[in-house]
Every structure is written in structure tokens, then in C-alpha cells.
C-alpha positions in Angstrom: 9.5 -54.2 4.3 10.2 -50.5 5.1 14.0 -51.4 4.1 12.8 -53.4 0.6 10.4 -50.3 -0.2 13.2 -48.1 0.7 15.9 -49.7 -2.0 12.8 -49.6 -4.4 12.0 -45.9 -4.2 15.9 -45.2 -4.6 16.2 -47.4 -8.1 12.6 -45.4 -9.1 14.4 -42.2 -8.2 18.1 -42.9 -9.8 16.6 -41.3 -13.1 16.4 -38.0 -11.3 20.3 -37.0 -10.5 18.7 -33.5 -9.4 17.7 -35.5 -6.0 20.9 -36.6 -5.1 23.7 -35.7 -3.1 26.9 -38.1 -4.4 25.1 -41.3 -2.9 22.4 -39.7 -0.5 18.4 -39.2 -1.8 17.5 -35.6 -0.8 14.3 -36.7 0.9 12.7 -33.0 1.0 13.7 -32.5 -2.4 11.9 -36.0 -3.0 8.6 -34.4 -0.8 8.8 -31.2 -2.5 8.1 -32.6 -6.2 5.4 -35.3 -4.7 3.6 -32.6 -3.3 3.8 -30.2 -5.9 2.4 -33.4 -8.5 5.5 -33.1 -11.0 4.1 -35.2 -13.6 7.8 -36.9 -14.3 8.2 -37.9 -10.5 3.9 -39.2 -10.8 4.7 -41.2 -13.5 7.5 -43.0 -12.5 5.8 -43.7 -9.1 2.8 -45.1 -10.1 4.7 -46.9 -13.1 6.1 -49.2 -10.3 3.9 -52.3 -9.7 5.3 -52.6 -5.8 4.4 -48.9 -4.9 1.2 -48.9 -7.0 0.1 -52.1 -5.0 1.2 -50.3 -1.3 0.0 -46.4 -2.4 -2.8 -46.6 -4.6 -6.8 -48.0 -4.6 -8.8 -48.4 -7.9 -12.2 -47.5 -7.5 -14.6 -48.1 -10.9 -11.4 -48.2 -13.0 -10.2 -44.8 -11.4 -7.2 -44.8 -9.5 -6.2 -43.4 -6.4 -3.0 -43.0 -5.3 -2.3 -41.8 -1.6 0.9 -39.3 -2.2 0.4 -38.0 1.7 1.3 -41.5 3.0 3.9 -42.0 0.6 5.5 -38.2 2.0 4.9 -39.4 5.4 7.5 -42.6 4.7 9.7 -40.3 3.5 9.5 -37.8 6.5 9.3 -39.9 9.3 11.9 -42.7 8.3 14.9 -41.5 9.7 16.3 -44.9 10.4 14.4 -47.4 8.1 17.1 -49.6 8.2 16.2 -50.9 12.1 12.7 -49.7 12.9 9.4 -50.5 12.3 7.7 -47.1 13.8 7.6 -43.7 12.8 8.2 -42.9 16.6 11.1 -42.2 18.1 12.7 -44.3 21.5 11.9 -41.2 24.1 9.2 -39.4 24.9 8.7 -35.6 24.1 6.2 -33.3 21.7 6.4 -33.4 18.4 5.5 -32.3 14.8 6.1 -33.7 11.6 8.0 -36.6 13.2 10.7 -34.4 14.8 11.2 -32.6 18.4 9.7 -29.5 18.6 12.8 -27.9 19.9 14.8 -29.8 17.1 12.8 -28.1 14.1 14.2 -25.7 12.0 11.1 -25.2 9.9 9.4 -21.9 10.3 6.0 -21.8 9.1 3.2 -19.4 9.8 -0.2 -20.6 9.3 -3.2 -18.8 9.1 -6.5 -19.1 7.7 -7.2 -18.9 4.0 -3.7 -18.7 3.7 -3.5 -21.1 0.4 -6.2 -17.9 -1.8 -5.6 -14.8 -3.0 -7.5 -12.1 -1.7 -10.1 -10.2 -3.6 -10.6 -6.0 -3.0 -8.2 -3.6 -3.4 -7.1 -0.6 -1.0 -7.9 2.4 -2.6 -10.6 4.8 -1.2 -13.3 3.2 -3.8 -13.1 0.0 -2.5 -13.1 0.8 1.3 -15.9 -1.3 2.9 -15.7 -4.0 0.3 -16.4 -7.5 1.9 -13.5 -10.1 1.6 -13.5 -12.6 -1.1 -11.3 -15.0 -0.8 -10.1 -17.3 -3.9 -8.8 -20.7 -3.3 -5.7 -21.4 -5.8 -7.0 -24.9 -6.7 -11.0 -24.8 -6.0 -11.8 -21.6 -8.0 -8.8 -21.5 -10.7 -11.4 -19.7 -12.9 -11.4 -16.7 -11.2 -7.6 -16.3 -10.2 -6.7 -16.6 -13.7 -9.6 -13.5 -14.3 -7.1 -11.8 -11.3 -3.9 -12.8 -12.5 -4.8 -12.5 -16.5 -2.8 -9.5 -18.0 -4.2 -6.0 -17.3 -4.5 -2.9 -19.7 -3.4 0.3 -18.2 -5.6 3.1 -19.0 -5.3 6.9 -19.0 -1.8 6.2 -19.5 0.1 9.6 -19.7 3.9 10.5 -20.6 5.2 13.5 -18.9 7.9 15.3 -21.2 9.6 18.3 -21.5 7.8 19.4 -24.2 4.4 18.5 -22.9 1.9 15.6 -22.0 1.5 12.8 -24.2 -2.3 10.9 -23.9 -2.9 7.4 -24.3 0.4 6.2 -24.1 0.4 2.2 -24.8 4.1 1.5 -24.7 6.2 2.3 -21.7 9.9 1.4 -23.0 12.1 2.5 -20.3 9.5 5.2 -18.7 9.9 6.0 -15.2 6.1 4.9 -14.2 3.7 6.1 -11.7 0.3 3.3 -11.0 -2.9 4.5 -9.5 -4.9 1.9 -8.7 -5.3 -2.0 -7.1 -2.0 -2.6 -6.4 -2.1 -6.0 -6.3 -3.6 -5.9 -9.7 -0.5 -3.1 -10.7 2.1 -5.7 -9.6 0.6 -8.4 -12.0 0.4 -6.4 -14.7 4.1 -5.4 -14.3 5.5 -9.3 -14.4 5.4 -9.6 -18.0 7.6 -6.9 -18.7 9.5 -6.6 -15.8 9.4 -10.0 -13.9 13.1 -10.7 -13.0 14.3 -7.2 -14.0 13.8 -4.9 -10.5 16.5 -4.2 -8.2 14.7 -2.8 -5.0 11.7 -2.7 -3.8 10.5 -0.7 -0.5 7.0 -1.2 0.4 5.2 0.7 3.1 1.9 -1.1 3.8 -0.7 -0.4 6.2 0.1 -1.3 9.5 -3.0 -3.2 10.6 -3.5 -0.8 13.6 -6.9 -0.3 13.4 -7.2 2.9 12.6 -4.9 3.3 9.1 -6.3 2.8 5.8 -6.7 -1.2 6.2 -10.5 -1.0 6.4 -11.0 -5.4 6.4 -12.8 -5.3 10.3 -14.2 -8.9 10.3 -13.4 -11.5 12.7 -10.4 -12.5 10.5 -9.0 -9.7 10.2 -5.4 -10.6 11.1 -5.5 -13.3 8.4 -7.0 -11.1 6.1 -3.9 -8.5 6.4 -1.3 -11.5 6.3 -3.0 -13.0 3.4 -3.2 -9.7 1.6 0.6 -9.1 2.4 1.6 -12.8 1.0 -0.4 -12.3 -2.0 1.8 -9.0 -3.1 5.2 -10.1 -1.5 5.0 -13.3 -3.7 4.5 -11.7 -7.2 7.0 -8.7 -5.4 9.7 -11.6 -5.1 8.9 -12.7 -8.7 9.9 -9.1 -10.0 13.3 -9.3 -8.0 16.1 -10.0 -10.2 18.8 -12.2 -8.8 20.8 -9.4 -7.0 17.7 -7.3 -6.0 16.3 -6.6 -2.4 13.3 -5.8 -0.7 12.5 -3.7 2.5 9.2 -3.8 4.0 7.9 -0.8 6.9 5.6 -2.0 9.1 5.3 -1.6 13.4 4.9 -4.0 16.5 1.2 -4.6 15.1 2.8 -7.1 12.6 6.7 -7.5 12.4 6.7 -10.5 14.2 4.1 -12.5 11.9 5.7 -10.6 8.8 9.0 -11.7 9.6 7.8 -15.4 9.8 6.1 -15.3 6.6 8.9 -13.7 4.7 11.6 -15.9 6.1 9.1 -18.6 4.4 8.7 -16.6 1.2 12.4 -15.7 0.6 14.1 -18.1 3.2 15.0 -16.9 6.7 18.8 -17.3 5.6 18.0 -13.9 3.0 17.4 -11.9 6.3 20.1 -9.4 5.8 18.2 -7.0 8.9 15.8 -6.4 10.6 16.4 -2.1 10.9 15.0 -0.4 14.1 13.7 3.1 12.8 13.0 5.8 14.9 9.3 7.1 14.2 8.8 10.1 16.4 9.7 11.8 19.5 8.0 11.0 22.7 7.3 14.6 23.8 3.8 17.1 24.2 0.9 15.2 23.9 2.1 11.9 22.6 3.1 11.8 26.2 -0.5 11.8 27.3 -1.0 8.1 27.7 2.6 7.5 29.4 0.5 6.2 32.9 -1.2 3.5 31.3 1.5 2.0 28.3 5.0 2.1 26.9 5.1 4.7 24.3 6.0 3.5 20.8 8.2 5.7 18.7 9.8 3.0 16.4 9.0 1.3 13.4 10.7 -1.9 11.3 12.2 -2.5 8.4 12.6 -6.3 7.3 15.4 -5.9 4.7 15.5 -9.1 2.8 17.6 -10.0 -0.2 16.3 -12.7 -3.2 19.2 -14.6 -3.6 22.7 -15.4 -1.9 24.2 -13.4 -5.5 24.5 -9.8 -4.1 26.6 -9.1 -1.6 25.8 -6.8 1.1 28.7 -3.6 1.5 27.2 -1.3 4.2 28.0 2.2 3.9 29.0 4.8 6.9 29.1 8.3 6.6 31.4 10.0 9.2 29.6 12.9 11.4 31.7 16.1 10.0 29.1 19.0 11.7 27.3 19.6 14.9 23.6 19.3 14.7 22.3 23.0 14.8 18.7 21.9 16.0 20.0 20.2 18.9 19.8 24.0 21.2 18.1 23.4 24.1 19.9 22.4 27.6 17.9 21.0 30.6 19.8 22.3 33.8 18.9 21.0 37.1 19.8 23.8 40.3 18.9 22.7 43.4 16.6 19.9 41.5 14.9 22.1 40.2 15.2 21.9 36.7 14.8 24.7 34.1 16.1 24.9 30.3 18.3 27.1 28.9 20.0 27.6 25.7 23.0 25.3 24.4 25.0 28.4 24.0 24.4 29.9 27.4 25.7 26.7 28.9 28.7 26.4 26.8 29.7 30.0 27.8 29.2 29.1 31.6 31.4 26.0 30.9 34.3 28.4 29.1 33.8 26.1 25.9 32.8 28.9 23.5 32.8 32.5 24.4 29.8 35.0 24.0 30.5 36.5 20.8 31.2 32.9 19.3 28.4 30.8 17.7 28.5 26.8 17.7 30.1 26.5 14.2 30.0 23.2 12.5 34.1 22.8 13.2 33.2 23.2 16.9 32.8 19.2 16.7 36.5 19.4 16.4 37.0 21.4 19.9 38.0 18.0 22.2 36.7 20.2 24.9 33.2 20.6 23.7 33.1 16.5 22.8 33.6 15.7 26.3 31.1 18.2 27.2 28.5 16.6 25.3 29.3 13.4 26.1 28.7 13.6 29.6 25.4 15.9 29.1 24.2 13.7 26.4 20.6 13.5 28.9 20.1 17.2 29.0 20.7 18.2 25.5 17.8 18.3 23.7 15.9 20.2 20.4 13.9 23.5 21.1 10.8 23.6 18.6 10.5 27.5 18.5 10.4 29.7 21.7 9.2 28.5 24.6 7.1 31.2 26.2 7.9 31.9 30.1 4.3 30.8 31.6 4.5 27.3 30.1 7.8 27.4 31.6 6.6 28.2 35.2 4.0 26.1 34.6 5.8 23.3 33.7 8.3 23.3 36.8 5.5 23.8 39.1 3.8 20.3 37.7 6.5 17.9 37.6 5.5 14.9 35.4 2.5 15.9 34.3 1.8 17.1 30.7 1.0 20.8 30.6 -0.6 23.9 28.0 -1.3 27.0 27.8 -3.3 28.7 24.8 -1.5 32.1 23.5 -3.1 35.3 22.5 -3.3 33.8 18.9 -5.4 30.8 20.2 -2.8 28.1 19.4 -2.2 25.6 22.4 1.0 25.0 23.8 2.1 21.3 25.7 5.2 20.7 27.9 6.0 17.9 30.1 6.4 19.0 33.4 10.1 19.0 34.9 11.4 19.1 31.1 
């Protein structure tokens, strides 16, 4: 039966050359067309009596077609010629007819994924309850949300002054204040397919940032929030466009899977690690409880394969003068001196010299820096002797003093 049905389906889809690769029927493309209710494909399937008799039922003159059942046949019957079951001939965990370790499909499922989240992220909207609009069920609401918006209070700043109530923007640079989802959709008519680079720094969903949706679906809400905005951002990108999205460990793994689905995982150019801060002073106060965080992630995707990435590197020519401190170990008792003093002590420069930019060409200097890279650091301001003393006396503790001006200064013992 399956063999005959396969031949019937092949005959039907001969009318659709986009579904074929030579003599092979690209079943994944057919499944997508069926799931998207492509009108021409649906008419062709319903117009065939054999397919109609197997996959449809008529109730009170209403034809009900089981598209999911037909799609399942296309998914599972990889061996139509000699098999009468959708299951393979060995034991294992499977999903969608494939063993889990075989499947290359990556889809991040979460509640309300097929919905659009109403609600902005401006201060006026904080505390607003989530309202989810289903793309199909609440079609009226979604149409109203995505309908063209009118910019209000628009101004143009020129060398001659400020122009009020602007209605046309032409080639102006725009700064838009308001709900970012509505703003993005407002730009689609003029800028769809024209933007070459998008950088997004969304709320990280840390619990302490500006993402104020604190109900039991907080994680799902954040993903829905991002999916809505990334989908329209993709529409705005040109074929040679790229997008950078910054986040941290709270959501970066989930965000990558979401962007794999929206842009294709083959379009991931790089996952860039960015140092977000230096772990010192008060930032070390939880060092005994957790691994301290000092990096963010930037996910870098391209819209298509049209663009070719040419990484650029700048050769370092100057010494960073802000690296001016040196941690010296003397009989296991650490203390801090200036980098200049240690260079003089090691006869790399004399007492009359300064650390000039061209010193980087000094081979002896480079060798010293490499061998002592763990002891060279940036000193911020002057360190009072009292803080140095207490720091040495209390190794591996966060210590502080209060200066005469009332300022508190912190240090990590032994550093």
C-alpha cells in the first residue's frame, strides 16, 4: 500500500519542480509546504481521489483533511519499499522517527512560543501583566499590533536648528524612543531588507535588570520577547546583513538555540566572549560561595551565505601605560611596587627613562613581560600605606579602609 501511495504522491508532486533534486523528492520541502497550508499543494492533494480517500473524512458536507497524518508518512517512511511500520529494526530512543543521537534538528520549545507578547520595556510599562496573542486564534489582535504605526513628536536636528513635526525621514539617522517591538515593525515598510548591521543589547533576564516580568513564566516570557524581536530584525536585514546579540550566562545557551532556529545554525559566524569587568575589590566578596563572573557573550549571525567575513587584526605597536603595577614576592610576602621600579631593578630601563611606547620593541622588555605576565596589573590611583599594610596582614580576605575624606577603599589581601 505504501509503495503505491508513494508513487501516487510522486506523480502529484511532479507539478512542483521546487520539491525535486534531480530524481529525488525533497520530502522536507513538501512537509513544510503542507504544514504552511500552501494553497496549490493542498488543492493538488485534495484533487487526487486516492489521497483524498485515505487522509480525509467528510462530516455534514465539510471535508476534514488529516494533514498531520500525511506529513508523518513523509517523515517516517524512509524505507517505503520494504517496510510496513514506521519503526526501525533495533531498540533505541527516537524522536520524529529518528534516534536522538542521529537527529540534527535543533528546536527550542517553550510555553507561548507561537505567540506574540504584548507589553513594552519602557519605564511606563513596568509591572504590566503579560498578554499573549496567539498568531492564529487572536488574528485581530496580532494584526493591530503589526499594523503600521505613526511616529509622533518627530524632530529633525540640523545645523540650522530643530524642525518640528517631521513626517518624512528620507535618509535621516533615526533615534526612536518607545516600545522596541512596535518601533521595529514601524521600520519594516521603509527599511525591510536594507539594514546591513544590527546590534542588540537586550535585558539579560538576571532578575535584577530591566526585564520586569516576574511571574511563573518568566523564562518563557523572555524567550517569547526575544523571538518576536529577532524575527522582525531578520526581516530588516539585507541579504549581506549581520546581527550581533549580547547576553550573559543566564540565557546565552537558550538564545543560541533560538537564533539557530530563526537564522539557521549554519549562519552562526562566531560566539564572541567579551570580558565585562575585572574581578577585584568588592566584586570578590562572594568568591567563597561561587565562581565569579567577568564575561559576557555576543552571538554573531549572518542572514545568508552571500556575505563573506574577513576578520581584521590590528598589530599592537604601543605598550598600554595603564599597566603600571607589579606584584613582587619577597620571601613569600607579597607587596606592590610600580612597574617602572621593577624594570629599573632588572636593568631594562634606567632611572631617568620612562616607559615609552617604543619600549615594546625592546626584546629584553618583552621577555620580562612574558615571564611575569601574572604579576603585572593596573593600579587605580594611589594605594595608601595603611591599606597595603592591612592587605599584607590579611591574605585571601577582602579588606578596606576609610580615608580622611570618608571614601572607602578596598583591596584583596595579598594583592
